[in-house]
C-alpha positions in Angstrom: 108.7 109.6 108.3 105.5 108.2 109.8 103.5 105.1 108.9 100.4 105.4 106.6 97.9 103.1 106.9 94.8 103.0 104.0 91.2 101.9 103.6 88.7 101.6 101.9 89.7 100.4 98.3 87.7 97.5 96.6 85.7 97.0 93.4 82.5 98.7 92.4 80.6 99.2 89.1 80.9 102.3 86.7 79.0 105.4 88.3 79.5 104.2 91.6 81.4 105.6 94.7 83.9 104.7 97.2 85.7 106.2 99.7 89.2 106.1 100.7 90.7 107.1 104.1 94.4 107.3 105.1 95.6 107.7 108.9 99.2 108.9 109.8 100.7 106.7 112.7 101.9 110.1 114.4 99.5 112.8 115.4 101.7 115.2 116.5 103.9 115.4 113.6 102.9 118.5 111.4 102.3 117.6 107.7 102.7 120.2 105.1 100.6 118.1 102.5 98.5 115.4 102.3 97.0 113.5 99.5 96.3 110.5 97.1 98.1 109.3 94.2 97.3 106.6 91.6 99.1 104.5 89.6 97.2 102.0 86.7 99.2 99.1 85.3 101.6 100.3 82.2 101.3 103.8 83.8 103.5 106.5 86.4 102.4 107.1 89.8 99.7 110.2 89.3 98.8 112.8 91.3 94.4 112.5 92.3 93.9 115.3 94.8 96.4 116.8 98.0 95.6 119.3 100.2 98.1 121.4 102.1 97.8 122.3 106.3 96.0 126.0 105.1 93.6 124.2 102.7 94.5 124.5 99.6 93.6 122.1 97.1 94.8 120.5 93.9 92.9 118.1 91.7 94.1 116.3 88.6 91.6 117.3 86.0 90.9 113.8 85.1 89.1 114.1 88.9 87.7 117.2 89.3 83.7 117.5 89.9 84.0 113.9 90.9 86.8 113.3 94.0 86.5 115.3 96.7 89.3 115.2 99.3 89.1 116.5 102.8 91.7 116.4 105.8 91.6 116.6 109.9 95.1 118.5 110.6 94.2 117.8 114.2 94.1 114.0 113.8 96.7 113.5 110.6 93.8 112.1 108.4 92.9 112.1 104.8 89.5 111.2 103.1 88.8 110.7 99.0 85.4 110.8 98.0 85.1 109.4 94.7 82.1 109.4 93.1 80.8 109.2 89.2 83.6 106.3 88.9 84.9 105.0 85.3 86.9 102.4 84.5 89.9 104.6 84.1 89.9 105.3 87.6 90.8 101.7 88.5 94.3 101.9 89.8 96.2 101.6 92.9 95.6 104.4 95.2 98.7 105.4 97.0 98.5 107.6 100.3 100.8 110.3 100.4 102.3 112.6 103.8 105.0 115.4 102.6 106.8 116.5 106.4 109.2 118.2 104.5 110.1 118.8 101.0 112.6 115.9 101.4 110.3 113.8 104.1 107.8 112.0 102.2 106.2 109.0 103.5 103.8 107.0 101.3 100.9 104.2 102.3 101.4 100.8 101.1 98.6 101.2 98.3 95.0 100.1 97.9 93.4 98.9 95.0 90.4 100.6 93.3 88.5 98.2 90.4 85.6 100.1 88.6 84.2 97.4 86.2 80.6 96.2 85.5 
């Protein structure tokens, strides 16, 4: 496993933007899939956006057209650009790195609050 360090959460007004960043402690390990999940109060953790090493991306339907994921395979970093934020985007966002199917790391989580 690797340690994942997230940054960039905070409070933003509806319609605003935030950028989340995540860096893995080991830049030499190959990470198959890297991305973001979120968990709102009282709800299950859900996929937001993930990208595999080949560049294939999967987005949750609720964020398509508003969020953009990018990844630097050489540095083992992943970024989530979030635009047109809505109150329902409020959640703790977790970085995720899948090294193998059974070796998965999670970040500590960063709070995103969308409120006026």
